[in-house]
C-alpha angles and dihedrals in degrees: 000000000000096000091055102050107019123080123237088254091056093047090051092050091048091052094046095050091046090055089052093049094050093052087062101028135166093305089061093051091046092052092047091052092047090052091049093233138120124265089250097154097054090041092053093046092047087053095047089054092053098249102117092059101032090119095048124097114273093232089064097048099272132122097255094236132111149240084293091067096039093052089054090054093052095043094051093046088050093047086056091051096253109096119170107215093193089070086074090054114030107040099015101047108016096031092049094047095049094044090052102038109011127111119254089257093051092049091051094043097051115015100067091050093046087051099047097038097245090111131043127190126195126206123230120197111119119093135190096248102025100065108171092343107102088182092068095054104134099189099118132197117201129181121252108180106300092339135078127230114212121198132171148074133274130189138196093026111163126223101359092140090066099033125105090209143354123234098223127202107218133158129242129191119256104231090211101049103017087232123135117243130183122262134174127233133184108228119190117228095239097047114139112257091024114119138163138204127195118243113221105236132184088205108101109222141139091235113072122215122233144193112222127208120198112191111184092316108193114221129178120244092259092060087082112095115216131339117341087222101047093085116163095013090070097041093053090047082073100032095057094055087043090060092044090052093044089056089050091051088050096045092049091050092048093048091050090052095048090047091054091047092051093052091052093044092053097052105028110095119184096163125009100310137042113276090244089070090068112089090220084067102032099046099056090046090050089050093051090051091051092050093049091049092049090050090049089055091055089045091055092047091051092048090048095051092045092049088049092057097251099135094170098049089042093055092057095044094044092053091050091045093053092047094048095047096046093052091045093049095051091050094045093049089046094049092046092053090047090051093060094043111197091355088064089069097051126099090233094072095037098214101111096074089054087066089074094034093053091061093060090078090057096051106032139098089358128359121252088243092061092049088052087053091048092053095041092052106031100032104027097033095230119156123260122250093201 
């Protein structure tokens, strides 16, 4: 498949990132998690090689590529067992939004650091009571002279403890209609009134999850990213890449799980032949591989549409890619664990932790049910129930 639709440059990038990922591998990530620290070594080496900022503009230190290239980076790191979740957040969401809508000063302040790994930015949209409904976001920004005052709460925000700032989704009042509309603000980590609390997760990951509290956080006028009146356009400029990258995360994880299962199935013999010779083992793994490859095709389509500037087409494809990849990943991990039997639940083989991790792609950043709502309403033209 890759030889037919991927350019030589993309194939070379895929191979190079795979080599980097395998040098670190699952054991490295497991050790990082056990020590409660961040995968700094891998992050910094990926930055040095130009992978972190591959999607950012060249004039600001990036590689001049797009989400297509960045999704390759995350997928291949994941397939090697060493995914970097903050690739979804820092360069894909925050970097993209600032590159598209930021002022020249914001671009020069943030993009070179996001590209070379010296700066990290988190993204805050999810709230306790809003769930997947971005229209119910209650974090509000109000003017106070030339400044903004930001108040609200966010939950399940990744990597805040290592981020220099958080791109916060708040809502401002439209002077003409009185309605609230989404706006994006860069909030420095040390801003007065900005605090964080860790969320105790059973999910094992290097990136911790946080609750954020914003209590009248005062921000200068230039903390606002983009046009105050652009609303959803700017928000989805970040959310569509997030969906594509979540698909890449899931596909990489699924490929890693199937790869471990294949190694085991080729070597493990219970009767006279390796268990991989039996169709009850071979066929489900073949199906898992097919499902992952199909999801990858939709992910590549979504990335291509986004990079080509087709936001509407990319929105539909990105949602479908995220849905397909999440489902394929869960099935792939489940089948991999099942292939190994009891060994699939041991620390030695390192697959059991993926059972929980695989479900992240079904849940975040938007649930599969909300994606089905999107497709049924936007694509199929069916009426809403809400």
